[in-house]
N, C-alpha and C positions, 0 to 999 in steps of 0.2 A: 504494500500500500504506500501511497505518498505520505510524507509527513503532514499531519494536519496542524491547524493553528495552535492547538493546545500543546501538542508535543513540541512544536517550535518554541512556544512560550517557556516551557519547562527547560528545553535545551538552552535557550538564551540565558536563563538564570544560572544553569549549571556551568556554561562556558564563561559567563561573567565572573563567577567565583574562581574558576580554575585558570583562565588564561589572561585575565585583565592584568595590565602592567607587564605582560610578557613581551619579549623583544624577538622579532623575526630574524632568524639567522640564514635561512635558505628557502628558496622557492623552487619547486619541481612540478613538472606536468607530465606524469607517466602516460596518461591517455588524453585524447582530444577534449574530453569533457570532465577531466579530473585534475585537481590541483592539490599539492601537499605543501603546507607551510611548516617548516621546522622552526621551533621557537623555544626559548628559555623562559620559564615562568615559575615563580615561587620556588626556586631551587631545584626544578626538575626539567629535563628535556622532553618536549612533547612534539607530536606531529598532528597538525590540524588538517583534516581532509575536507575539501570543498568539492562536491560533485554536482554537476548541472546536466546530467543526462536524463533522457526521458525514462521515467519509472524508477530512477535511483537518486534523485536530487536530495542532497542532505549536507549537513555540516556537523562534524563531530571529531573528537580526539580519537586517533586510531593507533593500533599496534600492528596492523596488517602490513605485509611487505609488498612493494611494487617495483617493477623493473622499468627503469627510465629508458627512453629512446636514445639512439646514438647522438642525435642533435636536438637541442631544446627548441620547441616551437616559438614563433615570434611573440605570442602573447606572454609566454613564460619569461622570455628575455626582457620584455617591457616591465613585467611585475618585479623581476629581480632589480631592475634599475630603480623602481620607486619604493619597493617594500623592504628590501634587505636593510636591516638596521632600524626599521620603524618599530615603534612601541604601540601595542594595542591598548587603547585607553578604555574602551567599553565595547560590549556586545549587546545590541538592542534589537527588539522586534517592534516595528512601527505599527500601532493600531491593530493588533491581532492579525496582521497580514502574514501570508506564507512566505516570509523573507526574513533574512538576518542581515544586520549591518555591522561591520567591524569598523569602529572609529580608530583612526591611526594618526599618531604624531610622527612625522618623518622630516627629513631634510632633502631639499632639492639638490641638483648637481652643483650649485654654487654654495651649498652648506647652509642655506637659509631655511629656517624652521617653517614647516607647512603642515596643514591638516588635510588628510585625505580620508576617503571612505571606500571600503570594499563591500559592495552590495551583492548579496547572494540571493537571487530570486529563485524560489523553490516551487514554481507554479507549472507543473506538468510539462507539456511540450515547450512552454516558453521559458523554462529554467535557464538561468544565465548568471554569469559572474561579471560584475561591472566595476571598474575602478573610476571613482569620481574625485575630481580635484577640489581644492578649497573654494573655488569660484562656482562650484555646482555644475561644471561642465564635465562631460565624459572624457576621460583620457583614453580609454579603450575598453573593450568588452570581449568576452569569450566568443559570443555570437553577435555579429553585427546585424542589425535589423533596419533595413531601409524602407521596406514596404510591409505592412501588416494590417491586422484588423483595426488598430487604433492609429489613424493617420497622423495624429498629433504626437505620437510617442515613437520617434525614431531613435534607435540606439546606435549612434555613430560617433566616432571621436570628434570632439569639438562642439557637439550639441548639448543643450542643457538636459540634465537627467530629470525625468518626471516619474513619479510613482505609478505603479500599475493602476488602471481604473478600478474604483471601488465597486463592490457588488451592490445591487439594489435590494439589499435585505437588511433587516435589523441586526446589528452586532449582538450576538447572544450574551457575551460577557459584559456588555455595557447597558443592557436593558433591565430596568428595575423589576423586582419580583411582582409588583402590582400589575405591571403591563403584561408579564407572563400569563397571569391568571385571566386577564381580560382577553388576551389573544386566544388562549385555549378555550375559553367559554364561547367565543364566536367561531371557532374552527369547524370546518365541514367534517363531521365525525364519520362520514361514510368512507373517508380516505384513511389508509393506514397511518398510524401516528408517526412512524419514522419518515414517511414521505412528506407529511405536513411540516415536521421539524426541519427537514433539509431545505424545503422551499421557502420557509419563513425566516430562517436565521442564517447569518454568516458566522464562520468560526467553528462550525460543527461538521465533522466528516460523516459520510454514510455509515461507517462502522459505529461511530458514537451515537448517531441517531437511532440505529437499530438497537444498540445496547440500552438506551433510555427507554425505548418502546418495550423492549423485552422485560426490563425491570419493573415496569408498571403493568405488564401483561396486556399491553395495547389499550388500556383503559385511560381515556382522556381525563377522567375525574382525578386520578392519582398522578397524572403526568406532571403537573406543576411541582409536586413535592420532589420528584426525581430531578427536575430541572434545577430547583433551588439547592438540592444537595450537591449536585455537580458544581454549581456556581460557587458554593461555599468551599468545597474541597480545593478547587482551582485557586480561589482567592487566598486560601491558606497555604498554598504551595504543597498540598498533600498529594504527591505523585508517587506512583509505584510502577516503574518501567517493567513491562511484561511482554514476553514473547509467546505467541500463540503457536502451539505445536499440535500437529495432527499426524498420527502414526509416526511420531518421532521427527517429523520434518516441519521446518518453520513455515508458517502460513501467513502470519500478520503480526503486528505489534501495536501496543497502545500504552497510554500513561496510567491506566487502571486495569484491574483484572476484568476480563471479558467473560460473561456468563451466558450469553445468548445461544451458544452452540451446545450447551449441556456437557455431557460426558464425551462428546466426540473430539473435543480439543482440551489441551492442558495449558495452564498458565505457568510459565517459567519466569521467575523474578530475577532482576538484575540490579546491581548497586547504582548504576548510572545509565543515562541515555546513550552515552558514548559506547559503553560496553554492549548495550542492547543493539544499537545500530551496527556495530562491528560484527556481532554474531549473526544478525539477520542478513546483512548484505555481503559479508566476506565470501562465502562459498558461491553465492549466486553471481557476484561480480567476477570472481575468478573463472567460473565456467563460461560466462559471457565473453570475457577477454580471450580465453582459449579458443572459443568458437570463432570470434572475429579474426584472430591472428591466423588461425589454421584454415580459414574458409577457402581460400584459393587452392591451397594444397589438398584439402579434403575433396574439393570439387574435381581436381585432376585425378586423384586416386579413385574416386567413385566412378568417374567416367570410364577410366581404364578397366575398373572391375566389372562394370555393367557390360562393357563391350566384350570382355573376356567371357562373362557368363553367357551372353548370347551366342558367342562362338562355340562354347562348350555344348550348349543345347543343340546347335545345328550338327555338331560332330556326333553327339549321342544319337541323334535321329538317323544320321548316315550309318552309324554302327549298327543300329537296329535293323536297317535295311539289308545289311550283309548277312543277317540270319537266314535269308532265303537262298544262300549260295548252294546248299545241299540239294534243294529242289531243282535249281538250275542244272546242276551236275547230273541228276537223275534223268531229266528230260533229254540232256545231250546224249547220255548212254542209251536211252530208249530209242532215240532216233538212229544212233549207230547200229543198234541191234536189229532195226527194221528197215535198213537201207534197201533191201531187195524188194520191199513193198511200195517204195516211193519213186517218184520221177520228178524232174524239174517242172515247176509250175504249180505243184500241189500247195494249197494254202493251209493244210492241216494234216495231222497224222492221227488216226484212231488205232490204238493198240492196247494190249494188256500191260498193266503196271505190275511187273513181277517183283517189285520191291515191297509190295504189300502182300499180306497173307492170302487173301482171297483173290488176288490178281484181278482187280476190277478193270474194266475198259475205260480208258481216259482219252481225251482229245488234246493234242499238243499243237498250238498254232505255229505256222511256218511262214517264212518270207518267200512269197511266190517267185521273186526275182532271183532267188539263190537255189543252187542245187541242194539235194539232201545232205551231201558232205559239207557244203558251206554252212548250212543251218546248224549242223552239229558242231562245226568248228567255232561258229559265232557264240554258241552257248558255252562251250568249254572256255573260250576266251573271257566271257563274262564271269564265269565261275572263278577263274584265276584272278581276275580283277577284284572281285568281291573278297576273295581270300586274302589278297595282298592289302586291300583296303582295311580289312579287319585288324591286321597286325599294325598297320600304320596309324589308324585311328585310335587304337588302344594306347599306343605310345603318346600320341598327341593329347589325348584326354587325360592321361596320367600326368603329363607335363603341365597341362592347363589347370588341373586341379591343384597341383603344387603351387602354381603361380597365384591362383585364386585364394588359396589358403594364406599365402604370403601377403597379398594385398589386404586381406581381412586383418591380418596381424598389424599391418601398418596403420589401418584405420583405428585399431585399438590403441596404438601408440599415440596417434594424434589426439585422441580423446583424453589421454593422460598427460600430454605435454603441458608443462607449467610455465614455460618462459619461451622467449624468442630463441634462445640458445638451444633449447630442446628441439624446436622446429628446425633450426639450422642443422642439427645432427641428423634429423630424419631426412631432410632434403639431401644431405651429403650421402646418406645410405641409398636413397632412391637414385641418385646420380651414379653411384658406383654399381648399382644393379641394372642400370640402363633404362629405368622408368622415367627419368628426367634428364634433360640435357645438362651437361656440365656447365657450372657457372650460373644456373638459373636462380639459385638461392641467394645471390648477392654477396656482398663482402663478408657477411657473417659466416657464410658457408666455408670460407677458407680458414676460419678460426680453428682453434684447437678444440677437440671434442671434450665434453664435460665428464667429470668423474661420476660413477654410479651414485644413486641416492644411498645415503648411509643412515643406519638406525642402530641403536644400542638397547638391548632388552633390559628389563628391570633387574635381571640377575647378571648383567654385564657382558652378554654375548653380542658380537658385532654382526649386523645384517647388511648385506649389499644388494641393491636392486637395480637391474638394467633399465636404462632410459629408452633404448632402441633395440632393434633386432641385432644390429652389428655389435652393440655393446653387450647384449645378452650372450652372443658367441664368445666375445672376449672375456666376459666375466666367468663363464662356465669352463672354457677350455684353456684359459691362460692365467687368470687371476686366482681362481679358487684352487685350493689344495685338494688332493684326492681324499683326504680325511674329512673335508668339510661336507655340509649337508646341502642338498639342492632341492628346491621346492618350486612347484608350478601348479596352477589350477588345472583340473582334469577336464579335458575336452573343450575348453574355451581358451581363447587367446589371452596372454598376459605376459608380464615380465618374468625373467628368470630371477629367482631369489636365492642368495647364498647365505647360509648360516655358518659363520666362521667359528670353528671350535678349538683351534690350536692344539689338536690332538686329544681334547677332552670329550667326554660323552655329553651331548647337549641335554639340558634339563627339559622336562615336559613343558614348563612355562615358556622357555625360549622357543621350542618348536611351535607351540600354540600361537605365540605372538608373531613369529615368522610366517606362519600359515595365514594369519589374519592380514598381514601386510601383503602377502601374495594375492589374497582375494581382493584386496583394495586396488592393487595395480593390475587389474584384469577386467575383461568385459563382464564379469559376473559381479562387479562392484555393487550394483543395485538389486541383485537377485536373491537376497536373503542368504541362507546357508548354502555353501557350495563345497564340493569335494576338492581337496588340495593334496596332490601326491608329493611324497618326500622320499628321498633316497640319498645315499652317499654319492659324492661327485664321481667316484671311481666307477659307478655303474651308469654314468651318462656319457654318451658319445655322439659325435656329429657324423652323419653318413656322408660319404664322398659325393660332392656335387650338390648337396642340399642347399636350399635357400637360406639366407641369413635368419638366425633364430631357431632353426629347425634342428631338433635333436631327438634321439631315442634313448629310452632308459629302462632299466630292469631292476629287480629286487627292491621294489618300492612298497611303501605303505600309504594309507590314505587317512587324512583328517577331515572331518566335516566342520567347517568354520564359517564365519561371517566377517565381511569387511567392517572394520571399526575405524572411522575417521578420527575420532578423538585419540585413540591409541596411536595411530600413525603420526598425528601432530605431536603427541607427547614424546614419542621415541625418536623422532627425526632429529638428525644432527646436521 
């Protein structure tokens, strides 16, 4: 959900207490619509995240890690010029609007003190970050707007900054209680209470309107009491940041416990709104960034995979047609056995089929332009062609299935890639195997490959996880010792996982945690409990000529486990 006015009000108070008087040390722009301000405030180093993307607009202190682009965007360079060294004097929310303003004391390029404002508008598709000078003019903004729904509100450098147009509704938190009751008394009670609230007041989100209606049971007579209780709790600053979970997955969040969904959802409390927003957006944003970064590569691989799948389907159909070769041979031999009964110009041959027990009479069509000997020779030639095609198609299909399996494993790698460097490693692998042209990955492709992911179990065993098929091969055949343990999900694509033992017997805890990590870095991540095979590295070998990442193993056992994201985050080094 987008941040509503009340959550922003609570967030403004929280940030005012935490970052006011803080000094900005660094400005970064990891994504097109994402800014990070590194600052020093009240004796601690903090990172303030400002996001202005559709569906994820927010401002909060974050602990999440982000990868910066090789070159900073122009807007980031401009913010560095104006904001580095500036002091945050206040964090405010004007008139219950869905926006936050950072008041800044800075110095210009001549060292003259000046006051600036960094305005973060958190309004759906119109979300934006705008730097405003002391004279009220826009210095620059993340998204320049020359034409829009409001012709008087252009967001361009040099123009005066104007607030977003106000809604034609009564502000909920500024309306007296007596007016609440009067409005409720005149309300059209045939309409659902939540719809009436949403259409009558600004400052209330659809979730909050539904919650108020649910708490009064949809009864308009008791609705004013719930409205007054909400107003009093907000005026008193009585907030309880809650994450709404359904089947263990984050669905929504609010500043108070949500009861409208009953037992279908659970409320998980957080100490601050920054922690709440970090928890809600971190995984979703990470997945979206991976999807956006890998989109072109994913499209290329899927196109190649679909083309290969269609080719395999045609080859299997051709192979199926070769099953008639024995029937062709029998017809050729029957013609040969009955040459004395035929003459040139015959269009068919009626004879007994002595290949069947009761020797039924059958009719074999002939080419009237050919002699009987030529008809027989043509059928023998067709038989030999079908026989050779069977051998050739069987080899082609086996090769195509190996390639298809490899491309499926690359798609699994792309879903797990966490950074641009991971994608560069995958591009390099595809170039080496001939699926991409050399150099297509850009300058990052020439860089040095990354080390495997590394984890340490609770009882001290080291775990290594391959990032790509090529690294899986290297990890299993070169890095791992023969006495280490090798783990992989059964019958689904995933990374090779090595549990390093240093000659010791691994504990059951270490094996269970390694299996959970193997499940996490596989296509079965979201599939509940899945089987994970494990064996010693000495029982794993790579067949000659096999595709990257392909191995065979013996003497294995199987654990039934489930991917645990919290465990992966805790053990990762």
